[in-house]
N, C-alpha and C positions, 0 to 999 in steps of 0.2 A: 074809252081807254082801250078796251080789249079789241074794238074794231081796228084801232091803229096797229095792234099786235098782228092781227090777221093780214092786214095790208103789208106790213113789214116782212112777215114770214113769207108771204106769197111772192114778194119782190125778190127775196133771197132764193127762194125755191126756183123761180124763173131764171135767175142768174146761174144757178147750178146746172140747170138744163142746158143753157148755152155753153157752159164750161165743158160739160160732157161731150157735146157735139164738137166743140173745138178740139178736145183731146182726140176724138175719133179721127177728125180730119188731119190733124198733125201726125198721128200715129201712122195713118195710111201713107203719108208722104215721106216718112222717115226711113233712112237706112241705118241710123244710129241706134244700135241695139240697146245701149245703156239708157239713153233717153227714152226709148220706146218702153223699156221695162219700168222706168220711173213713172211714166205717164199711165201705164196700166195700174200701178199701185195707187196713184193719185185718183184715177177714175174710181177705183174700188172704195177709197176713203170718202170721196165726194158722194158716192151712192149711199154709203152708210150714213153720212151726215144729212142727206136728204130725209132719211127716216126720222131723224131727230125733229126736223121741221114738220114733217107730216104728222108725227105723234103729237107735237104741240098744237097743231091745228085741230086734230081730232079731239084732244083733251079739252079744248075750248069750244067744241061744236062749230068749228069753221070749216069751210070747204076750200079745196085747192083751187087756185085761180087758173083754169085751163087756158084762158085767153092770154094771160101774161106769159105762161110757159110757151105757148105756141109762137107768140111774137118774139120771145127771146131766141127760140130755136130758129125761126126764120131769119132773124137778124144775124145770127152767127153764120147761117148758110149763105147769106149775101156776101160775107167776107171770105168764105172757104175757097173760091176759085184761085186765090193766090197760092194755095198749097199744091195745086196741080202740077206746077213746074218745079217744085222744090227738090225732087230727086236729082235733077240736073243743075240745080242752083248751088254751085259750090260756095257761094257767099253766105247762104243761110239766112238772108233777110226775112223771108216769110216765117221761118221757124222762130227767129228772134222776136218778131212782132207778135206771133202767137203766144210765146212765153210771156211777153209783156202784158198781153190781155189776161193771161192766167194769173200773173202776179197781182194785177189790179183787182181781179175777182177774189183772190185769196185774201187780199188786204180788206176788202169789203166784208168777207166772211169773218175775219178776225174782229173787225169792228162790231159785227153782229154779236159774236160771242161775248165781247166786252159789254155791249148794251144789255144783253140778257143777264150778265153777272150783276150789273148795276140795278136792273129793274125787276127782273123776274126769277132770280136765282132759286128761291125756294120752290117755285113751280117746276122749273126744269129739273132740279135735283130730285123732287118728289116723283118724277117720271123715270128716274133711274139714270139720268145723264150727268156726267162730270164735266162741268164747264171749264174747269182748269185744264183737264186733259184735252178737251176740244180746242182750247186756246193754244196749248202747246203743239198740238198736231198742226194747226194752221200756221204757226210760226215756223215749224220745221218744213212744211210744204212750201211756204214762201221763200225760205232760205235756199232750199234746193232748186226751186224754179229760178231764183236769181243766179245761182251758180251756173246753171245751163244757159241762161239768157246771156251772160257775159261771154261764155264760150262761143255762142253763135254771133254775138256782136263782133268779136274778133274775126270770125269767118266773114261776116257780112261786110266789114270795113277793111279787110286786109288789102294792102296795096295802096291805101289812101295816103299814107305818109311816105311812100317810096318816092 
């Protein structure tokens, strides 16, 4: 049972590594100061959330899966060339798609917090973490990402109905 927990946590830790790399790539390509600021806050929150996962691994004497994290990072880097032209891309398709990837990742993270609530809440809370607060944070992250995604969708598809 706890082996499953280690695999699950490492999968989510790898996903967070990919999300951080994606945020860096998007931020480098952006001129939008407001979105850039939000992405900096999101990066900080994800980094803090990684600590929850690392502490859960340590508390159960499990190791971080370095290979999974490396594969996730490489996978994200394979998609990053699309951001190279974004500054000149008035349509914003690359940013919209990056935001979609973040939305999907945050949804996965939210599901993770719900799974922890259902299965291991006493363990997580004994380590000093508030699952309800983590769930609320993920909901807020997801909502804000969706707001920006729709702004960039309008940019990406402007002129289609003309």
